C-alpha positions as CSV (number, residue, x, y, z in Angstrom):
1,M,-1.6,7.6,-20.5
2,R,-4.9,7.4,-20.4
3,E,-7.0,10.7,-21.8
4,K,-8.9,11.1,-18.9
5,E,-6.1,11.3,-16.3
6,T,-4.1,13.7,-18.3
7,K,-4.2,17.5,-19.6
8,N,-2.6,20.0,-21.4
9,I,-1.2,23.1,-19.1
10,M,0.8,24.7,-21.6
11,S,1.5,25.1,-25.5
12,L,4.7,26.9,-26.9
13,S,4.2,27.8,-30.3
14,G,6.8,29.3,-32.5
15,H,8.8,26.6,-34.6
16,Q,7.5,26.0,-38.3
17,S,9.2,22.7,-38.8
18,A,8.5,19.4,-36.3
19,V,10.4,19.4,-32.8
20,E,13.6,17.3,-32.6
21,S,14.6,17.6,-29.2
22,I,13.9,19.7,-25.5
23,V,15.4,19.8,-22.4
24,F,14.5,22.3,-19.3
25,D,16.8,24.8,-17.7
26,P,17.9,23.6,-14.2
27,A,15.4,25.8,-12.8
28,E,12.4,25.1,-15.0
29,H,12.2,28.3,-16.2
30,K,12.7,27.8,-19.7
31,V,12.4,25.0,-22.1
32,V,15.2,25.2,-25.0
33,A,13.4,23.0,-28.4
34,G,15.7,22.2,-31.6
35,S,13.6,22.0,-34.6
36,Q,13.7,19.7,-37.8
37,A,14.8,22.5,-39.6
38,G,17.7,23.2,-37.2
39,S,16.6,26.3,-35.6
40,I,16.6,26.4,-31.9
41,K,14.3,28.4,-29.8
42,V,14.0,29.3,-25.8
43,F,10.9,29.5,-24.4
44,D,10.2,31.5,-21.0
45,L,7.5,29.5,-19.3
46,E,6.5,32.2,-17.2
47,A,5.8,34.3,-19.8
48,G,4.5,31.5,-22.5
49,K,6.4,32.8,-25.2
50,V,9.9,32.5,-27.3
51,N,12.5,34.8,-25.4
52,R,15.4,33.4,-27.9
53,T,15.9,32.1,-31.2
54,L,19.4,30.1,-32.2
55,K,19.9,29.7,-35.8
56,G,23.5,28.1,-37.5
57,H,22.8,24.4,-37.7
58,M,21.9,23.6,-41.8
59,A,20.0,20.3,-40.4
60,S,17.7,19.0,-37.6
61,T,18.6,19.6,-34.3
62,I,18.0,15.9,-32.7
63,A,20.5,16.5,-29.6
64,V,20.1,19.8,-26.6
65,D,21.4,19.8,-23.2
66,Y,21.2,22.8,-20.7
67,H,24.5,24.0,-18.7
68,L,24.2,22.8,-15.0
69,Y,26.2,26.3,-14.0
70,G,25.2,29.0,-16.8
71,D,22.6,30.0,-19.6
72,Y,24.9,27.8,-22.0
73,V,23.3,25.2,-24.5
74,A,24.8,22.4,-26.6
75,S,23.0,21.1,-29.7
76,G,23.9,18.2,-32.1
77,S,22.6,18.1,-35.7
78,R,22.1,16.1,-38.3
79,D,24.6,18.2,-40.3
80,T,27.5,16.2,-37.9
81,I,28.3,19.5,-36.3
82,V,27.9,19.8,-32.6
83,K,27.4,24.1,-31.3
84,V,27.9,25.6,-27.7
85,W,25.4,28.8,-27.4
86,D,25.3,31.4,-24.9
87,L,21.8,32.5,-24.4
88,R,22.7,35.7,-23.3
89,T,24.2,36.9,-26.3
90,K,22.0,34.3,-28.5
91,S,25.6,33.9,-30.5
92,C,27.5,30.2,-31.0
93,M,30.5,30.6,-28.5
94,Q,32.0,27.1,-30.3
95,T,31.5,25.0,-32.8
96,F,32.9,21.1,-32.6
97,K,33.4,19.0,-36.0
98,G,34.6,16.1,-35.9
99,H,31.6,13.6,-36.3
100,S,31.1,11.6,-39.4
101,S,27.6,11.0,-38.8
102,E,24.5,13.1,-37.7
103,V,24.9,13.8,-33.8
104,T,22.1,11.7,-31.7
105,A,23.2,12.6,-28.0
106,V,24.8,15.6,-26.3
107,S,25.8,15.9,-22.5
108,F,27.6,18.4,-20.3
109,T,29.9,16.9,-17.5
110,P,28.5,17.6,-14.0
111,D,31.3,20.0,-13.9
112,G,30.1,21.5,-16.9
113,R,34.1,22.0,-17.9
114,W,33.7,18.9,-20.8
115,L,30.7,18.3,-23.3
116,T,30.1,14.8,-24.9
117,S,28.4,14.1,-28.1
118,G,27.4,10.5,-29.6
119,D,26.4,9.8,-33.5
120,Q,24.7,8.0,-35.3
121,D,28.0,5.6,-36.0
122,G,28.1,4.6,-32.2
123,V,31.0,7.2,-32.0
124,I,31.5,9.1,-28.6
125,K,33.6,12.4,-28.4
126,I,34.3,14.2,-25.6
127,W,35.0,18.0,-25.9
128,D,37.3,20.4,-23.6
129,L,35.0,23.6,-23.6
130,T,37.9,25.8,-22.0
131,A,40.3,24.5,-24.7
132,G,38.0,24.3,-27.4
133,R,39.5,20.7,-28.6
134,L,38.8,17.1,-28.9
135,L,39.8,15.4,-25.7
136,H,39.2,11.7,-27.0
137,E,36.3,9.6,-28.5
138,F,35.2,6.2,-28.0
139,P,34.3,4.3,-31.2
140,D,33.2,0.8,-29.3
141,H,29.3,1.0,-29.7
142,G,28.5,-0.8,-33.0
143,G,24.9,1.4,-33.4
144,A,23.8,5.1,-33.0
145,I,24.0,6.5,-29.5
146,T,20.7,7.0,-27.7
147,S,21.8,8.5,-24.6
148,L,24.6,9.7,-22.8
149,E,24.4,10.1,-18.7
150,F,26.9,11.0,-16.0
151,N,27.7,9.2,-12.6
152,P,26.7,12.0,-10.1
153,E,29.4,10.9,-8.0
154,E,32.2,9.3,-10.0
155,F,34.2,10.5,-13.1
156,I,32.1,7.7,-15.1
157,L,30.2,8.1,-18.5
158,V,27.6,5.7,-19.1
159,S,26.2,5.3,-22.9
160,S,23.3,3.2,-24.7
161,A,23.2,2.7,-28.4
162,A,21.3,0.7,-30.5
163,D,23.4,-2.1,-30.7
164,R,21.3,-2.9,-27.0
165,T,24.2,-2.5,-24.7
166,V,24.9,-0.1,-22.1
167,R,28.6,0.5,-21.5
168,F,30.5,2.3,-18.4
169,W,33.4,4.6,-19.3
170,D,36.0,6.0,-16.8
171,V,36.6,9.6,-18.4
172,Q,39.7,10.1,-16.2
173,E,41.9,7.3,-17.7
174,F,39.6,7.1,-21.0
175,A,38.7,3.4,-20.7
176,L,36.0,1.0,-20.7
177,I,35.1,-0.3,-17.4
178,G,32.0,-2.3,-17.9
179,V,29.4,-3.3,-20.5
180,T,26.1,-4.8,-20.3
181,P,24.9,-8.0,-22.0
182,V,22.8,-7.4,-25.4
183,D,19.5,-6.6,-24.2
184,N,16.0,-7.7,-26.2
185,A,15.4,-4.0,-26.9
186,T,17.1,-0.7,-27.0
187,T,17.6,1.5,-24.0
188,T,16.5,4.8,-24.7
189,S,16.9,7.0,-21.5
190,M,18.9,6.3,-18.3
191,S,19.2,8.1,-14.6
192,H,21.0,7.3,-11.6
193,T,20.0,7.3,-7.9
194,V,21.0,10.8,-6.2
195,T,19.4,10.5,-2.8
196,E,21.8,9.1,-0.2
197,P,22.8,6.6,0.9
198,Y,22.8,5.2,-2.9
199,S,23.7,8.4,-4.9
200,G,25.6,7.0,-8.0
201,K,25.3,3.4,-6.6
202,Y,22.7,2.7,-9.1
203,L,21.8,2.9,-12.8
204,F,17.9,2.7,-14.2
205,C,17.9,2.0,-18.0
206,C,14.3,2.4,-20.1
207,S,13.3,0.4,-23.0
208,Q,10.4,-0.2,-24.6
209,E,10.4,-3.5,-23.1
210,A,11.5,-2.6,-19.2
211,I,13.3,-0.8,-16.7
212,R,16.5,-2.3,-15.9
213,V,18.5,-1.3,-12.3
214,W,22.4,-2.1,-12.3
215,S,24.6,-1.9,-9.9
216,Y,28.5,-0.7,-10.4
217,E,29.3,-4.1,-8.8
218,T,26.9,-6.7,-9.6
219,A,23.7,-6.6,-11.9
220,I,20.5,-6.1,-10.3
221,E,17.6,-8.1,-12.0
222,Q,14.1,-6.3,-12.8
223,S,11.8,-6.5,-9.9
224,E,9.2,-9.8,-10.3
225,G,6.4,-7.6,-10.8
226,L,7.7,-5.4,-13.7
227,A,9.4,-8.3,-15.3
228,T,6.0,-10.4,-15.3
229,V,4.2,-7.7,-17.0
230,H,6.7,-6.8,-19.5
231,E,7.6,-10.4,-20.3
232,S,4.0,-11.4,-20.8
233,A,3.5,-8.4,-22.8
234,V,6.4,-9.4,-25.2
235,D,5.7,-12.8,-24.9
236,P,2.6,-14.5,-23.5
237,P,3.1,-18.1,-22.2
238,S,0.7,-20.6,-23.2
239,L,-2.8,-20.4,-21.7
240,P,-6.3,-21.2,-22.0
241,T,-7.7,-19.6,-25.2
242,E,-9.8,-17.2,-22.3
243,K,-7.9,-16.1,-19.9
244,H,-5.2,-15.6,-23.1
245,E,-7.8,-13.1,-24.4
246,K,-8.4,-11.1,-21.4
247,E,-4.3,-10.8,-21.2
248,L,-4.3,-9.4,-24.9
249,R,-7.0,-7.1,-23.1
250,T,-4.5,-5.6,-21.1
251,S,-2.4,-4.4,-23.7
252,D,-3.4,-0.6,-23.2
253,F,-2.7,-0.9,-20.1
254,V,0.8,-2.4,-20.5
255,M,1.7,0.4,-23.1
256,E,0.6,3.1,-20.7
257,L,2.8,1.5,-18.4
258,R,5.8,1.8,-20.5
259,C,5.0,5.7,-21.2
260,G,5.3,5.9,-17.7
261,M,8.6,4.6,-16.9
262,D,9.9,6.9,-20.0
263,T,8.3,9.5,-17.7
264,C,9.8,8.6,-14.2
265,I,13.1,8.2,-15.7
266,K,12.7,11.9,-17.6
267,A,11.6,13.1,-13.9
268,F,14.5,11.4,-12.0
269,K,16.7,13.4,-14.4
270,A,15.3,16.8,-14.1
271,R,15.2,16.4,-10.1
272,Q,19.2,15.2,-10.2
273,K,19.7,18.4,-12.2
274,C,17.9,20.2,-9.5
275,V,20.2,18.6,-6.4
276,Q,23.3,19.3,-8.3
277,Q,22.7,22.9,-8.6
278,L,21.6,23.2,-5.1
279,L,24.8,21.1,-4.1
280,V,26.6,24.0,-6.3
281,H,25.4,26.8,-3.9
282,W,26.3,24.8,-1.1
283,E,29.6,23.9,-1.9
284,K,31.0,27.7,-2.4
285,G,29.3,28.5,0.8
286,R,25.8,29.8,-0.1
287,L,23.1,28.4,1.7
288,H,21.0,31.3,1.7
289,D,21.2,31.3,-2.1
290,G,20.7,27.5,-2.1
291,L,17.3,28.1,-0.1
292,R,16.1,30.9,-2.7
293,Y,17.1,28.3,-5.7
294,I,14.8,26.0,-3.9
295,G,11.5,28.5,-3.5
296,E,12.0,29.5,-7.1
297,L,11.5,25.7,-8.4
298,P,7.8,24.7,-9.6
299,K,5.2,23.4,-6.9
300,G,5.7,19.8,-6.9
301,K,9.5,19.4,-7.4
302,R,10.1,22.2,-4.8
303,E,8.4,20.0,-2.2
304,A,10.6,16.6,-3.4
305,I,13.9,18.6,-3.5
306,L,13.3,20.0,0.2
307,V,12.4,16.7,1.7
308,D,15.4,15.0,-0.3
309,M,17.7,18.0,1.3
310,L,16.1,17.8,5.2
311,R,16.6,14.0,5.0
312,I,20.1,13.8,4.6
313,T,21.1,17.2,6.2
314,D,21.1,18.0,9.5
315,L,19.7,21.9,10.3
316,Q,22.8,22.5,12.8
317,S,25.3,21.6,10.9
318,L,24.4,23.8,7.8
319,G,24.7,26.8,9.8
320,V,20.9,27.7,9.9
321,D,20.9,31.5,10.7
322,L,17.9,33.9,11.1
323,E,17.3,34.6,7.7
324,A,17.9,31.1,6.6
325,C,15.0,30.5,9.0
326,V,12.8,33.2,7.2
327,L,13.7,31.5,3.8
328,L,13.0,27.8,5.2
329,L,9.5,28.4,7.1
330,P,7.3,29.1,4.2
331,L,8.8,25.8,2.3
332,I,8.3,23.8,5.2
333,V,5.1,24.8,6.1
334,E,4.1,24.3,2.4
335,V,5.3,20.7,2.6
336,L,2.5,20.1,6.1
337,D,-0.2,20.3,3.6
338,S,1.3,17.3,1.3
339,K,-0.6,13.8,2.0
340,F,2.5,11.9,1.9
341,E,3.4,10.6,5.1
342,L,7.0,10.8,4.4
343,Y,6.8,14.5,3.5
344,L,5.0,15.3,7.0
345,S,7.5,13.6,8.8
346,V,9.9,15.3,7.5
347,G,8.3,18.6,7.6
348,V,6.9,18.5,11.2
349,D,10.6,17.3,12.1
350,S,12.2,20.4,10.3
351,G,9.5,22.7,11.7
352,H,9.9,21.5,15.5
353,K,13.5,22.0,15.1
354,L,13.2,25.6,13.4
355,F,10.9,26.5,16.4
356,D,12.7,25.3,19.4
357,A,15.9,27.2,17.5
358,F,14.3,30.6,16.7
359,S,11.0,31.1,19.1
360,P,12.9,32.5,22.1
361,I,14.5,34.9,19.5
362,V,11.1,35.8,17.8
363,K,9.5,36.2,21.7
364,D,12.4,38.8,22.4
365,A,11.7,40.6,19.4
366,R,8.0,40.3,20.1
367,D,8.3,41.4,23.4
368,S,10.9,44.3,22.6
369,R,8.6,46.3,20.1
370,Q,6.9,48.3,23.0
371,Y,10.6,49.7,24.0
372,R,12.1,50.4,20.5
373,S,14.2,53.4,20.5
374,R,13.6,56.2,18.0
375,A,17.3,56.1,17.0
376,I,17.7,54.9,13.5
377,N,19.4,51.2,13.8
378,L,18.9,49.7,10.1
379,A,20.8,46.1,11.6
380,G,18.4,45.9,14.0
381,E,15.4,47.0,12.0
382,E,16.3,44.3,9.4
383,R,16.7,41.5,12.6
384,A,13.2,42.9,13.9
385,Q,11.8,42.4,10.1
386,R,12.8,38.7,9.7
387,C,12.0,38.0,13.7
388,N,8.0,39.5,12.8
389,A,8.6,36.8,9.2
390,C,9.1,33.8,10.9
391,D,6.7,35.1,13.8
392,V,4.0,35.1,10.8
393,Y,5.4,31.7,9.7
394,F,5.2,30.3,13.2
395,Q,1.8,31.3,13.4
396,E,0.8,29.7,10.1
397,M,2.5,26.6,11.3
398,K,0.5,26.1,14.3
399,Q,-2.9,26.7,11.9
400,R,-1.3,24.1,9.9
401,M,-0.4,21.7,13.3
402,Q,-4.3,22.0,14.8
403,H,-5.8,20.8,11.4
404,L,-3.1,18.0,11.2
405,A,-4.0,16.9,14.9
406,D,-7.4,16.6,13.7
407,T,-7.4,14.9,10.5
408,C,-4.2,13.2,9.9
409,R,-4.9,9.4,9.4
410,Y,-0.9,8.3,9.8
411,S,-0.6,7.2,13.5
412,S,2.9,6.7,13.5
413,L,3.0,10.8,13.4
414,Q,0.3,11.5,16.1
415,T,2.2,11.9,18.5
416,K,4.9,14.3,16.9
417,I,1.8,16.0,15.5
418,N,0.4,16.6,19.0
419,T,4.1,17.9,20.6
420,L,4.4,20.4,18.0
421,S,1.1,21.5,18.4
422,R,0.8,21.8,22.3
423,A,4.1,23.8,21.9
424,L,3.2,26.3,19.5
425,G,-0.5,26.9,21.1
426,D,1.3,27.4,24.2
427,F,3.7,30.1,22.4
428,Y,0.7,32.0,21.5
429,T,-1.3,31.7,24.8
């Protein structure tokens, strides 16, 4: 990346040796880092310091993963051992032995019941966390495992290795169901699409040469733009000398592009984990907890996850009540500050739906304040407080909409912006 375009936002110190592996927790409140000495440290991002140190590995910890549903971390080491740690007690819950070479990758299954690990010899093992035993192993790869990734919709494990292939495994039948042709470079990171209607249908594989997109039915070629850039960087065609020299001067840009691809894949994976964590709350009927989880995400990621959610769900079908409205409104108001057309469109549509549904309730609560009884009514007081909070957010939304009506450069949004702005203006006149 260009030095002028990047900056260090936080430095976390504590390890006495080089950091070999790193992972965020799903909510991005913590960072777990494994070191060359074998120790693992857990950093609190808000406090900016170490709050847990885990010791047990006898060699470098080169792979770590964070459990989606609890404060558990898996680690793989050059000592050939896989460990699972409980961060609450700072203790090792389980130790899995069975690899004959250093462990290079670890990954929890999406449901959190199993753990997968890959080693330098290309062997993948699946461990049952409940029973504490080995379930199955896949020895088919011909080189070190570089990445393990689960399909978010199917019981399919995807593995990449130094043999420059990507393999697809059915973890219900424990069978190999697909393998890609040998690539020019080793795939170092992978991520699935998670937004409907494409969730789990495509796999992005990143190497130092290119990002390749694979379908579970047919292989998809790289986009022409990316393919051209990388092919010219690896094997430039025969061109006149002057033009050839000009292309060589673009090598720094191509290297930046490669770094950006790795960063993009990591961002996809972090976003996928957030969506999966949100679904855990919703599958248990905990709408309010899911909305609170979104509100606790870092700014930047918070808006992306909210927009993804609002695009694929209907507020009415979610069963949004007054408490959910109080949780949603500040998030939507924040999205209305975005510069992206899609975010603004989703924010305006969702804000209008909430206003239509809850403004009559807010108006009734506002009108009834002058007739409030002196008798104690805890339920009524709680409802009144929520109505007051909605009232404040609607007024803030009104200001944002008036600003958008004057400054928004997207002609496709002008009508809906003006409509909501007038509705809010009429409500507060």
